[in-house]
C-alpha positions in Angstrom: -25.4 46.9 78.3 -23.6 43.8 79.4 -24.4 42.5 82.9 -21.5 41.5 85.2 -22.0 38.1 86.9 -21.2 39.0 90.5 -19.9 36.3 92.8 -22.2 34.8 95.3 -23.1 31.5 96.8 -26.0 29.8 94.9 -28.3 27.3 96.6 -29.4 24.8 94.0 -32.9 23.3 94.0 -32.2 19.7 92.9 -35.4 19.3 91.0 -34.5 22.1 88.6 -31.6 20.1 87.3 -33.3 16.7 87.1 -35.4 15.2 84.4 -39.1 15.3 85.4 -40.7 12.1 86.8 -42.8 10.5 84.1 -46.5 10.1 84.9 -47.9 6.5 85.4 -49.1 4.6 82.3 -47.2 6.9 80.0 -47.7 6.3 76.3 -44.3 5.6 74.6 -43.8 7.8 71.6 -41.2 6.0 69.5 -41.9 8.1 66.4 -39.6 10.7 67.9 -36.6 8.4 68.2 -35.2 9.2 64.7 -35.6 13.0 65.4 -33.6 12.7 68.6 -31.2 10.1 67.5 -30.9 11.0 63.8 -28.0 10.1 61.5 -27.2 13.8 61.0 -26.3 15.5 64.2 -27.8 19.0 64.8 -27.0 21.8 67.2 -30.5 22.6 68.3 -33.7 20.5 68.9 -36.5 23.0 69.2 -39.7 21.7 70.8 -42.3 24.5 70.6 -46.1 24.2 71.0 -48.8 25.8 73.2 -49.4 24.5 76.7 -50.7 21.0 77.2 -49.1 19.2 74.2 -46.8 17.1 76.4 -43.6 18.8 75.3 -41.6 18.1 78.5 -43.1 14.7 79.1 -42.4 13.5 75.6 -38.7 14.6 75.6 -38.1 13.3 79.1 -39.7 9.9 78.2 -37.9 9.5 74.9 -34.4 10.5 76.3 -34.9 8.0 79.1 -36.1 5.3 76.8 -33.1 5.8 74.5 -30.8 5.8 77.5 -29.4 9.1 76.3 -27.3 11.3 78.6 -29.1 14.5 79.4 -28.5 17.6 81.5 -31.7 19.4 82.6 -32.4 23.0 83.5 -36.1 23.6 84.3 -36.5 27.3 84.0 -38.6 29.8 86.0 -39.2 33.6 85.6 -36.5 34.2 88.2 -33.9 32.6 85.9 -33.9 35.7 83.8 -31.2 36.9 86.2 -28.0 36.2 84.2 -26.0 35.0 87.3 -28.8 32.6 88.4 -29.2 31.4 84.8 -25.4 30.8 84.5 -25.2 28.9 87.8 -28.0 26.5 87.1 -26.6 25.9 83.5 -23.2 25.1 84.9 -24.7 22.9 87.6 -26.7 20.9 85.0 -23.6 20.2 82.9 -21.5 19.4 85.9 -24.0 16.8 87.1 -24.1 15.2 83.6 -20.4 15.2 82.9 -19.1 14.0 86.2 -17.9 17.4 87.4 -16.1 18.7 84.3 -17.7 22.1 84.8 -17.1 22.2 88.6 -14.2 24.8 88.4 -16.3 27.2 86.3 -19.2 26.9 88.8 -16.8 27.5 91.7 -15.3 30.6 90.0 -18.9 31.9 89.3 -19.7 31.8 93.0 -16.3 33.1 94.3 -15.0 35.5 91.7 -17.8 36.1 89.2 -17.5 36.9 85.5 -17.5 40.0 83.4 -20.3 38.7 81.1 -22.3 35.7 80.1 -20.1 35.3 77.1 -16.9 35.1 79.2 -18.7 32.6 81.5 -19.7 30.4 78.5 -16.2 30.6 77.1 -14.8 29.0 80.3 -17.7 26.6 80.4 -17.1 25.4 76.9 -13.3 25.2 77.5 -14.0 23.0 80.6 -16.1 20.5 78.7 -14.4 17.4 77.1 -13.4 17.8 73.5 -15.0 14.5 72.6 -17.5 12.4 74.5 -20.7 10.4 74.3 -23.8 12.3 73.0 -25.2 14.6 75.5 -28.5 16.6 75.4 -28.7 19.9 77.3 -32.4 20.5 77.9 -33.7 24.0 78.8 -37.3 23.5 79.7 -40.0 26.3 79.6 -37.6 28.6 77.7 -40.6 30.9 76.9 -40.2 32.2 80.5 -36.9 33.8 79.5 -37.3 37.4 78.3 -33.8 38.7 79.0 -32.1 39.6 75.7 -28.6 38.9 77.1 -29.6 35.3 77.8 -30.9 34.9 74.2 -27.7 36.4 72.9 -25.6 34.1 75.1 -27.5 31.1 73.7 -26.6 32.2 70.2 -23.0 32.2 71.2 -23.3 28.8 72.8 -24.9 27.4 69.6 -22.1 28.7 67.5 -19.5 26.9 69.7 -21.1 23.7 70.9 -18.9 20.6 70.8 -20.1 18.0 68.3 -21.4 15.6 70.9 -23.6 18.2 72.7 -27.1 19.1 71.5 -29.1 21.9 72.9 -32.8 21.1 73.4 -35.1 24.1 73.9 -38.7 23.4 75.1 -40.8 26.4 74.7 -44.4 27.7 74.0 -42.9 30.3 71.7 -40.3 30.7 69.0 -37.1 31.7 70.9 -35.0 34.5 69.5 -31.8 32.5 69.3 -31.1 32.5 65.6 -33.5 29.7 64.7 -34.0 30.9 61.1 -30.2 30.7 60.4 -29.9 27.2 62.0 -32.9 26.0 60.0 -31.3 27.2 56.7 -28.0 25.6 57.7 -29.6 22.2 58.4 -28.5 22.4 62.1 -32.1 22.4 63.5 -34.6 19.7 64.3 -38.0 21.2 65.0 -40.9 19.5 66.9 -44.2 21.4 66.8 -47.8 20.9 68.0 -48.5 19.2 64.7 -45.9 16.5 65.7 -46.7 16.3 69.4 -50.5 16.1 69.0 -51.9 12.6 69.3 -52.8 10.9 66.1 -55.8 8.6 66.1 -53.8 5.4 66.8 -52.0 7.1 69.8 -55.3 8.6 71.0 -56.9 5.2 70.9 -54.1 3.6 72.9 -54.1 6.5 75.4 -57.9 6.5 75.9 -58.3 2.7 76.0 -55.8 2.6 78.9 -57.8 5.1 80.9 -61.5 4.3 80.1 -63.4 1.3 81.5 -65.6 1.0 78.4 -65.1 0.3 74.6 -64.9 3.4 72.4 -65.8 3.3 68.7 -62.9 4.2 66.4 -65.2 6.8 64.8 -65.6 8.6 68.1 -61.9 8.6 68.7 -61.1 10.0 65.3 -63.8 12.7 65.7 -62.4 13.6 69.1 -58.9 13.9 67.6 -60.2 16.1 64.9 -62.1 18.3 67.3 -59.1 18.8 69.6 -56.4 18.4 66.9 -54.6 15.9 69.1 -54.2 18.3 72.0 -53.3 16.0 74.8 -54.7 18.1 77.7 -58.1 18.1 76.0 -58.0 14.3 75.5 -57.0 14.0 79.2 -60.0 16.1 80.2 -62.2 14.0 77.9 -61.1 10.7 79.5 -61.5 12.1 83.1 -65.0 13.5 82.3 -66.5 10.4 80.7 -68.0 7.5 82.8 -69.7 5.9 79.9 -69.4 5.7 76.1 -72.5 7.8 75.8 -71.0 10.6 77.9 -67.8 10.3 75.8 -69.8 10.9 72.6 -71.8 13.7 74.1 -68.6 15.4 75.4 -67.0 15.2 71.9 -70.2 16.6 70.3 -70.3 19.5 72.8 -66.7 20.5 72.0 -68.0 22.2 68.8 -69.9 24.6 71.0 -67.5 25.0 73.8 -66.7 23.5 77.2 -66.5 25.5 80.5 -63.5 23.7 81.8 -61.6 24.5 78.6 -62.8 28.1 78.7 -61.5 28.4 82.3 -58.1 26.9 81.1 -57.9 29.5 78.3 -58.9 32.3 80.8 -56.0 31.4 83.0 -53.6 31.0 80.0 -54.5 34.4 78.6 -54.9 36.1 82.0 -54.1 39.8 82.1 -51.2 39.7 79.8 -53.1 41.0 76.8 -53.5 44.7 75.9 -56.9 45.9 74.9 -55.8 46.1 71.3 -54.5 42.5 71.4 -57.8 41.3 73.0 -59.8 43.1 70.3 -57.6 41.5 67.6 -58.3 38.0 68.9 -62.0 38.4 69.2 -62.4 40.1 65.8 -60.3 37.6 63.9 -62.0 34.6 65.6 -64.7 34.8 62.9 -62.0 33.8 60.3 -61.1 30.2 59.6 -57.6 31.5 58.5 -55.9 34.8 58.2 -52.8 36.7 57.2 -51.7 40.3 57.9 -53.7 41.7 55.0 -56.9 39.9 56.0 -56.4 41.0 59.6 -56.1 44.6 58.5 -59.3 44.4 56.4 -61.4 42.8 59.2 -59.9 44.8 62.0 -60.1 48.0 60.0 -56.6 48.6 61.5 -53.3 49.3 59.7 -51.3 47.7 62.5 -52.2 44.1 61.7 -48.8 42.7 61.1 -47.4 44.0 64.4 -50.3 42.8 66.3 -50.1 39.3 64.8 -46.4 39.2 65.5 -46.9 40.2 69.1 -49.5 37.5 69.7 -47.4 34.8 68.0 -44.6 35.6 70.5 -47.0 34.9 73.4 -47.3 31.2 72.6 -51.1 31.2 72.2 -53.0 28.6 70.2 -52.1 30.2 66.8 -50.6 27.9 64.2 -49.4 28.3 60.6 -51.8 26.9 58.0 -48.9 25.6 55.9 -45.1 25.7 55.5 -45.2 29.2 54.1 -45.9 30.6 57.6 -47.8 33.5 56.0 -51.3 32.3 56.8 -52.4 31.3 60.3 -55.4 29.9 62.1 -56.6 29.4 65.6 -56.8 26.0 67.2 -60.5 25.0 66.9 -61.1 25.0 70.6 -59.4 28.3 71.1 -61.4 29.7 68.2 -64.6 28.5 69.9 -63.4 30.2 73.1 -62.7 33.5 71.3 -66.0 33.5 69.5 -67.7 32.9 72.9 -65.9 36.1 74.2 -67.0 37.9 71.0 -70.6 37.0 71.6 -70.4 38.1 75.2 -69.4 41.6 74.3 -71.7 44.4 73.2 -69.0 46.5 71.7 -68.5 44.5 68.5 -70.8 44.5 65.5 -70.4 41.0 64.3 -72.5 41.6 61.2 -70.1 44.4 60.1 -67.1 42.1 60.8 -68.6 39.4 58.6 -69.5 41.8 55.8 -65.9 43.0 55.7 -64.6 39.5 55.7 -67.0 38.5 52.9 -65.8 41.4 50.8 -62.1 40.6 51.5 -62.5 37.0 50.6 -64.4 37.8 47.4 -61.6 40.1 46.3 -59.2 37.3 46.8 -61.5 35.0 44.8 -62.0 32.6 47.7 -65.6 31.9 47.1 -66.4 29.4 49.9 -65.0 31.7 52.7 -66.9 34.7 51.2 -70.1 32.7 51.1 -69.7 31.6 54.8 -69.2 35.2 56.0 -72.1 36.5 53.9 -74.3 33.9 55.4 -73.1 34.8 58.9 -73.8 38.5 58.1 -77.3 37.5 57.0 -76.7 39.7 53.9 -78.9 38.8 50.9 -77.2 41.3 48.7 -73.7 39.8 49.3 -75.0 36.2 49.1 -76.6 37.0 45.7 -73.4 38.5 44.5 -71.4 35.4 45.6 -73.9 33.0 44.0 -74.1 35.0 40.8 -70.3 34.6 40.4 -69.6 31.3 42.0 -73.0 29.4 42.5 -72.4 27.2 39.4 -69.0 26.3 40.7 -70.4 25.3 44.1 -72.9 23.1 42.3 -70.5 21.4 40.0 -68.2 20.7 43.0 -71.1 19.2 45.0 -71.1 21.9 47.7 -74.8 21.3 48.3 -74.6 22.1 52.1 -73.0 25.5 51.4 -75.5 26.2 48.6 -78.4 25.3 50.9 -77.1 27.7 53.6 -76.8 30.5 51.0 -80.2 29.9 49.5 -82.0 29.5 52.8 -81.2 33.2 53.5 -82.7 34.5 50.2 -86.3 35.6 49.9 -88.4 33.3 47.6 -89.1 36.0 45.1 -85.4 36.6 44.5 -84.9 32.9 43.7 -88.0 32.7 41.5 -86.9 35.6 39.3 -83.6 33.9 38.4 -83.6 30.5 36.5 -80.0 29.8 37.8 -80.9 30.3 41.4 -84.1 28.3 41.0 -82.2 25.4 39.5 -79.6 25.6 42.3 -82.4 25.7 44.9 -84.3 22.8 43.3 -81.1 20.6 43.0 -80.3 21.3 46.7 -83.8 20.2 47.7 -83.5 17.1 45.6 -80.2 16.3 47.3 -81.9 16.7 50.6 -84.6 14.2 49.6 -87.2 17.0 49.7 -88.8 16.1 46.4 -92.0 17.9 46.9 -90.1 21.1 47.4 -88.4 20.7 44.1 -91.6 21.0 42.2 -92.7 23.9 44.3 -89.6 25.9 43.4 -89.8 25.0 39.7 -93.5 25.8 39.4 -93.0 29.2 41.2 -90.3 30.2 38.8 -92.2 29.1 35.7 -95.2 31.2 36.8 -93.0 34.2 37.5 -90.8 33.9 34.4 -93.4 33.0 31.8 -94.5 36.6 31.0 -90.9 37.9 30.7 -89.4 35.2 28.4 -89.6 34.5 24.7 -90.4 31.0 23.4 -86.7 30.1 22.8 -85.8 31.0 26.4 -88.8 29.2 27.7 -87.7 26.0 25.9 -84.2 26.3 27.4 -85.6 26.8 30.9 -88.1 23.9 30.4 -85.3 21.6 29.2 -83.1 22.3 32.3 -86.1 22.0 34.6 -86.9 18.7 33.0 -83.4 17.4 33.9 -84.1 17.8 37.6 -87.7 16.6 37.3 -86.2 13.5 35.7 -84.0 12.9 38.7 -86.9 13.4 41.1 -88.9 10.9 39.0 -86.0 8.5 39.3 -86.0 8.9 43.1 -89.7 8.2 43.2 -89.1 4.9 41.3 -90.8 6.1 38.1 -88.2 5.0 35.7 -90.3 5.5 32.6 -91.1 9.1 33.4 -87.5 9.7 34.3 -86.3 8.4 30.9 -88.8 10.6 29.0 -87.9 13.7 30.9 -84.2 13.1 30.7 -84.2 12.5 26.9 -86.2 15.7 26.6 -83.7 17.6 28.6 -80.6 16.2 26.9 -81.8 17.6 23.6 -81.9 21.2 24.9 -79.1 23.7 25.2 -78.0 24.2 28.9 -77.9 28.0 29.3 -78.2 28.4 33.1 -76.5 25.3 34.5 -74.0 23.9 32.0 -74.2 20.5 33.8 -78.0 20.1 33.2 -77.4 17.9 30.1 -74.8 15.9 32.1 -77.4 15.3 34.8 -79.9 14.2 32.2 -77.4 11.8 30.7 -76.7 10.4 34.2 -80.4 9.9 34.9 -80.7 7.9 31.7 -77.9 5.6 32.8 -79.4 5.3 36.3 -82.8 4.4 34.9 -81.4 1.7 32.7 -79.4 0.4 35.7 -82.6 0.2 37.9 -84.4 -1.6 35.0 -81.6 -4.2 34.9 -80.2 -3.2 31.5 -76.7 -3.4 32.9 -74.6 -3.3 29.7 -76.5 -0.3 28.3 -76.5 1.4 31.7 -72.7 1.1 31.9 -72.3 2.5 28.4 -74.5 5.5 29.3 -72.5 6.2 32.4 -69.3 6.1 30.5 -70.8 8.7 28.1 -71.9 10.7 31.1 -68.3 10.6 32.4 -66.9 11.9 29.1 -69.5 14.7 28.9 -68.8 15.7 32.5 -65.0 15.8 31.9 -65.6 18.1 28.9 -67.5 20.5 31.2 -64.9 20.1 34.0 -67.9 19.1 36.2 -66.0 17.3 38.9 -69.0 16.3 40.9 -70.5 14.6 37.9 -67.3 12.9 36.8 -66.9 11.2 40.2 -70.6 10.4 40.3 -70.5 8.8 36.9 -67.4 6.7 37.9 -69.1 5.7 41.2 -72.2 4.6 39.2 -70.0 2.6 36.8 -68.4 0.9 39.8 -71.9 0.0 41.3 -73.0 -1.4 37.9 -69.8 -3.5 37.8 -70.5 -4.8 41.3 -74.1 -5.8 40.2 -72.5 -7.6 37.3 -70.3 -9.5 39.7 -67.2 -7.8 38.5 -65.8 -6.6 41.8 -62.2 -6.3 40.6 -63.4 -4.1 37.7 -65.4 -2.0 40.1 -62.3 -1.6 42.3 -60.3 -0.5 39.3 -63.0 2.1 38.3 -62.8 3.4 41.9 -59.1 3.8 41.5 -59.7 6.0 38.5 -62.0 8.1 40.5 -59.5 8.5 43.4 -56.9 9.5 40.8 -59.2 12.1 39.3 -59.9 13.5 42.7 -56.2 13.7 43.5 -55.3 15.3 40.2 -57.9 18.0 40.5 -57.4 18.5 44.3 -61.0 17.5 45.1 -60.4 15.8 48.5 -62.8 18.2 50.2 -65.8 17.5 48.0 -68.7 15.7 49.7 -69.1 13.4 46.7 -66.0 11.6 47.8 -68.0 10.1 50.6 -69.9 8.1 47.9 -66.6 6.8 46.6 -65.2 5.8 50.0 -68.6 4.2 50.9 -68.6 1.9 47.9 -64.9 1.1 48.3 -65.8 0.1 51.9 -68.5 -2.2 50.7 -66.1 -4.0 48.4 -63.4 -4.2 51.1 -65.9 -5.8 53.4 -67.0 -8.3 50.8 -63.4 -9.3 50.3 -62.9 -9.4 54.1 -60.3 -6.7 54.2 -61.9 -5.4 57.4 -59.2 -2.8 58.2 -59.6 -1.2 54.8 -63.3 -1.3 55.0 -63.3 0.5 58.3 -60.8 3.1 57.2 -62.9 3.9 54.1 -66.1 4.3 56.2 -64.3 6.5 58.7 -63.0 8.7 55.9 -66.5 9.0 54.5 -67.7 10.2 57.9 -64.9 12.7 58.1 -65.7 14.2 54.7 -69.4 14.6 55.6 -68.8 15.9 59.2 -70.1 19.3 58.3 -73.1 18.0 56.5 -74.8 16.4 59.6 -75.2 12.9 61.0 -78.2 12.0 58.8 -75.7 11.3 56.0 -73.7 8.8 58.0 -76.2 5.9 57.7 -74.2 4.1 55.0 -70.9 4.6 56.8 -72.4 3.4 60.0 -73.7 0.4 58.2 -70.2 -0.5 57.0 -68.8 0.0 60.5 -71.5 -2.2 62.0 -70.6 -4.9 59.5 -67.0 -4.7 60.4 -67.7 -4.7 64.1 -69.8 -7.9 63.7 -67.1 -9.6 61.6 -64.6 -8.8 64.3 -66.9 -10.1 67.1 -67.1 -6.7 68.8 -70.7 -7.1 70.0 -71.2 -3.9 72.1 -69.7 -1.7 69.4 -71.9 -3.4 66.7 -75.0 -2.9 69.0 -74.2 0.8 69.3 -74.0 1.2 65.5 -77.2 -0.7 65.0 -79.0 1.6 67.5 -77.7 4.6 65.6 -78.9 3.2 62.3 -82.3 2.4 63.7 -82.7 5.9 65.0 -81.7 7.5 61.7 -84.0 5.3 59.6 -86.9 6.2 61.9 -86.1 9.9 61.7 -85.3 10.4 58.0 -86.4 9.4 54.5 -83.8 7.5 52.5 -83.7 5.8 49.1 -84.5 2.1 49.3 -80.9 1.3 48.3 -79.7 2.8 51.6 -82.6 1.4 53.6 -82.2 -2.2 52.3 -78.4 -2.2 52.9 -78.8 -0.9 56.4 -81.6 -3.3 57.2 -79.6 -6.3 56.0 -77.0 -5.4 58.6 -79.6 -4.9 61.3 -81.1 -8.3 60.5 -77.7 -10.0 60.5 -77.0 -8.6 64.0 -80.4 -9.6 65.4 -80.1 -13.1 64.0 -76.6 -13.4 65.6 -77.9 -12.4 69.0 -81.1 -14.4 68.6 -83.3 -11.3 68.9 -86.3 -12.8 67.2 -88.7 -10.1 68.6 -86.9 -7.4 66.7 -86.9 -9.5 63.5 -90.6 -10.1 63.9 -91.3 -6.4 64.5 -89.2 -5.5 61.4 -91.3 -7.9 59.3 -94.4 -6.0 60.1 -93.0 -2.7 58.9 -90.6 -3.9 56.2 -90.7 -2.1 52.8 -93.0 -3.9 50.3 -91.3 -6.6 48.2 -92.1 -7.6 44.7 -89.5 -10.2 43.7 -90.6 -10.3 40.1 -89.6 -6.6 39.8 -86.3 -7.0 41.6 -84.2 -6.0 38.6 -81.7 -4.1 40.6 -79.4 -4.6 43.6 -81.5 -2.7 46.1 -84.8 -4.5 45.4 -82.9 -7.8 45.4 -81.4 -6.8 48.8 -84.8 -5.8 50.2 -86.4 -9.1 49.1 -83.4 -11.1 50.5 -83.9 -9.3 53.8 -87.4 -10.5 54.1 -86.4 -14.1 53.2 -83.6 -14.0 55.8 -86.0 -12.7 58.4 -88.4 -15.5 57.7 -85.6 -18.1 57.9 -84.5 -16.6 61.3 -88.0 -17.1 62.5 -88.1 -20.7 61.2 -90.7 -19.9 58.5 -88.8 -21.7 55.9 -91.7 -22.5 53.5 -92.5 -18.8 53.2 -88.8 -17.9 52.6 -88.3 -20.6 49.9 -90.5 -19.2 47.1 -89.3 -15.7 47.7 -85.6 -16.6 47.4 -86.2 -18.9 44.4 -88.0 -16.0 42.5 -85.3 -13.5 43.5 -82.7 -15.9 42.2 -84.5 -16.4 38.9 -84.8 -12.7 38.3 -81.1 -12.1 39.2 -80.1 -14.8 36.8 -82.2 -13.3 34.0 -80.8 -9.8 34.4 -77.2 -10.8 35.0 -77.2 -9.6 38.6 -74.2 -11.9 39.5 -73.4 -10.5 42.9 -77.1 -10.8 44.1 -77.2 -14.2 42.4 -74.1 -15.2 44.5 -75.8 -14.0 47.7 -79.1 -15.6 46.9 -77.4 -19.0 46.4 -75.7 -18.6 49.8 -79.1 -17.9 51.4 -80.7 -20.8 49.6 -77.9 -23.2 50.7 -78.6 -22.2 54.3 -82.4 -22.5 53.9 -82.3 -26.0 52.4 -79.8 -27.1 55.1 -82.3 -26.0 57.7 -85.0 -28.0 55.8 -82.8 -31.1 56.0 -82.7 -31.1 52.2 -79.0 -31.9 52.0 -78.5 -32.4 48.3 -80.1 -29.1 47.3 -78.3 -27.2 50.1 -74.9 -28.4 48.9 -75.8 -27.7 45.2 -76.6 -24.1 46.1 -73.4 -23.8 48.1 -71.4 -25.2 45.2 -72.9 -22.7 42.8 -72.2 -19.9 45.2 -68.6 -20.9 45.4 -68.3 -21.0 41.6 -69.9 -17.5 41.3 -67.4 -16.3 43.9 -64.6 -16.9 41.5 -65.6 -13.6 39.8 -67.2 -11.8 42.6 -64.5 -12.6 45.1 -67.2 -12.8 47.8 -66.1 -13.6 51.3 -68.2 -11.4 53.6 -71.5 -12.7 52.3 -70.5 -16.3 53.0 -69.2 -15.4 56.5 -72.6 -13.9 57.5 -73.8 -17.5 57.9 -71.6 -17.8 61.0 -70.3 -21.1 62.2 -72.9 -23.1 60.2 -70.9 -22.2 57.1 -68.3 -24.6 58.4 -70.7 -27.4 58.5 -71.9 -26.8 54.9 -68.5 -26.4 53.4 -67.1 -29.5 55.2 -70.0 -31.5 53.9 -69.1 -30.4 50.4 -65.4 -31.3 50.9 -66.2 -34.6 52.4 -68.4 -35.4 49.4 -65.5 -34.5 47.2 -68.1 -32.3 45.3 -65.6 -29.4 44.7 -62.1 -29.1 43.5 -59.6 -26.5 42.3 -60.4 -22.9 43.0 -63.7 -23.7 44.7 -62.0 -26.1 47.1 -59.3 -23.6 47.9 -62.0 -20.9 48.5 -64.0 -23.3 50.7 -60.9 -24.1 52.8 -60.1 -20.4 53.3 -63.7 -19.7 54.2 -63.6 -22.4 56.8 -60.4 -21.0 58.3 -62.0 -17.5 58.4 -65.3 -18.8 59.9 -63.4 -20.6 62.6 -61.6 -17.4 63.6 -64.9 -15.5 63.9 -66.4 -14.9 67.3 -70.1 -15.4 67.3 -72.4 -13.1 69.4 -74.8 -15.7 70.6 -74.3 -18.0 73.6 -74.0 -21.0 71.4 -74.3 -22.1 67.8 -77.2 -24.3 66.7 -75.8 -26.6 64.0 -77.8 -29.1 61.9 -75.4 -32.0 61.5 -75.3 -34.6 58.8 -73.6 -38.0 58.6 -70.5 -36.6 56.9 -69.9 -34.0 59.6 -70.6 -36.5 62.4 -68.1 -38.9 60.9 -65.6 -36.0 60.6 -65.9 -35.5 64.3 -65.7 -39.1 65.2 -62.6 -39.7 63.1 -60.6 -37.0 65.1 -57.9 -38.5 67.3 -58.8 -36.2 70.2 -62.4 -37.4 70.4 -63.1 -39.5 73.6 -63.2 -43.3 73.0 -66.8 -43.4 74.5 -68.0 -41.4 71.4 -66.5 -44.0 69.1 -67.8 -47.1 70.9 -71.3 -45.6 71.6 -72.0 -43.6 68.4 -74.9 -41.2 68.6 -77.6 -41.1 65.9 -77.9 -38.0 63.7 -81.0 -36.9 65.7 -79.1 -37.3 69.0 -76.3 -35.2 67.6 -78.8 -32.5 66.6 -80.4 -32.6 70.1 -77.0 -32.4 71.7 -76.2 -29.2 69.7 -79.6 -27.7 70.7 -79.0 -28.5 74.4 -75.6 -26.7 74.0 -77.5 -23.8 72.5 -79.5 -23.5 75.8 -82.9 -24.7 74.5 -85.4 -26.4 76.8 -87.0 -29.7 75.9 -90.1 -28.0 74.6 -88.1 -25.5 72.5 -86.1 -28.4 71.0 -89.4 -30.2 70.2 -90.7 -27.0 68.5 -87.4 -26.5 66.6 -87.4 -30.1 65.3 -91.2 -30.2 64.8 -91.6 -33.3 66.9 -93.4 -34.2 70.1 -91.9 -33.4 73.5 -92.0 -37.1 74.4 -89.9 -38.0 71.4 -87.3 -35.5 72.5 -87.2 -37.0 76.0 -86.7 -40.4 74.5 -83.7 -39.2 72.4 -82.2 -37.4 75.4 -82.6 -40.5 77.6 -80.8 -42.6 74.9 -78.1 -39.9 74.5 -77.5 -39.8 78.3 -77.2 -43.7 78.5 -74.7 -43.9 75.6 -72.5 -41.2 77.1 -72.9 -42.1 80.8 -74.4 -38.7 81.5 -76.8 -38.0 84.4 -77.2 -34.2 84.3 -78.0 -31.6 81.6 -74.9 -29.6 82.6 -72.7 -32.6 81.6 -74.4 -32.8 78.3 -73.7 -29.1 77.7 -70.0 -29.6 78.6 -69.8 -32.6 76.2 -71.5 -30.6 73.4 -69.2 -27.7 74.0 -66.1 -29.9 73.6 -67.4 -31.8 70.6 -68.8 -28.9 68.6 -65.7 -26.9 69.1 -63.9 -29.4 67.0 -65.8 -28.4 63.9 -66.4 -24.7 64.9 -62.7 -24.1 65.5 -63.2 -22.3 68.8 
């Protein structure tokens, strides 16, 4: 039935036909410019997303920024009345087109119209045929439920003049012929996926509102948890007074937040039927669902209709992909619904999860089936999933999922099945629970011995030997690891096809640790080929990562980078981006990027590693945190670096890690403590440092551990203890071809000898380090010396001791070191004659310095005064008597006409900045 638009005077509320006022400190969203001002004109711009995504704010801000003409109609429930709707629509266009629709508006109020269509016919006829682009914005269109208005908009869209674009802002998909417009290319669609803040936008948004620095990692984690939902980020910024509170708030989101729960309570309100409410709670256990999955879990044949009804309500339900057949809940809405489910006694959650497990298993989606079987605490279903898919979980590196499955099974079930025992043991090994590995293996051997023939026992023994070899490797017993691995590789793999691949990998790893790099690399290449033959994705990427690490040890960083590219390509070709093993790949890529001083790439790789392992738990972040701390230090972000150092310390104290991880993390801790002059922490570390045997440092992690101890001794001024340690590490690195460690050792030795005032040896080591860097490409390792690197390199240049590539590298390193911001209050620099002369020769140095030159010792004392040391501390540093220091200071003051220590500090600050580049 068509409604007649009766005449009647309309009192217009001005605000309803005005663009909303933008909030202060609004974030510009220029990425939408092309959508709104695209080359191809469209009839409809549809902006649809749940509440709180900034739909209205974004469109208003962009149209204003683009200086686009717009006509606004901000809708309310009362606008479902056709006459009221028509009046405000005409008024909006009249305001925007300088009264071109005024006659239509007057007729509406004096004579009325037979229908909305006849009204729109007059309205369109009254508009100019051609004009500047105009956007007609209908805001909150989801409030319109009148079918006549929907039909009227279909008519309007069919007859719009070319310059006029309709913009509908809605929480739901409006029934105005969207599908047809989409197929005709006359629609631009902006959804929650587009509107949600990306990490860069969130960072800009939060930094403008928070009085403290936030780690990029915390920002990205927050964006993932809220999926860019702007209202949640606004709540987060309003609820966090410190960075600690910010982090705690983000962590808590995984379990729910009362303020967000209250928001969803108001949003849902009383609009849901009991059947709809039951639908939401029951399906909240699913990570994704379609109509068929809904019917299985709901035990209801009306799933499609229920799903459609809820989609029409504008709740937080989004398509998984472009097919729009599978859907999921926003993660915070999902937490809210699961909270409601837990609070009700009418639902049997175990039964729901059992039905979901069976449904996913029928669809051959093993991971989802396993998760629901675990949630149901159903050993029978878990065993069924593992029997079919356990090997696949293992070869893909799904250790966390395997552990959750196996943790629910009784020990006797596992011990009776060689495959389950192997899976259980490998999971324990991956968790560094090495004692548990042997317990599981021994229990199975005792249980299976009586029921197996000799041939089967040999097969089981061979596969058990493969994992025992890996455990021996982790304990540092390379000889036993090799024996067991060679034993395993000769046996047929009946239960885990990758057992022989694992044994081959252990052989390569053992050779790597022993310093037999060429043979280790060849073995890892063989492992890669064997893993590819078994389609063992985890092992392929592991073998490539190992090849990359061996290449780094050999000083071939570009080759290591190229191998990593092969691994990334393999992961992409096989759609493996979800596998935890990729964290290893991103981690070693981050390390190379840091060494090459590509800090943004290094940070991005570390953050991607954290994202991959988010479900595994924070204990696995230690290497990524180490990379982020190194990047923060290189950028001069002291508080952020301090936060990461604190996290790393906490994790190292709470967990057991391989020495490789420990040494790398401790190197970063020591670098930070040295930069902030925290000698107490360095001294404490020395008392608990891992044991060091430099003669056995045939691999990169033992080299790093030994170098850590030498660096700690140097920081504490114990140079004579550090010297033999570094010299022996260097000899071993040279013998075994550990070129990257050799490079780093020479850098450390150059610094050590410079502190000992042994100039010639210091410069020889720095020259060698620069020569080695021609293959390693090292930059980060040099820059760890801080501003003192400038002094060393300038001395080499002034002596004309380097040329060609080494000279170019030295000049670039000086430039980078000058740009670095040091954490300490000042830099203590040991100056030599060449550097002093370099300062004196500068045209901007005061004439007094030229006419009254300081001695080398006076220059040193001036730099130490600048560093804030007292006379007694200077005497201790220079190993001279306090009276001698006072004599030098008196001479320095006389030469420079100085009467107070503060004047000396200002003079030092000015002069030292000329070589530090500050």
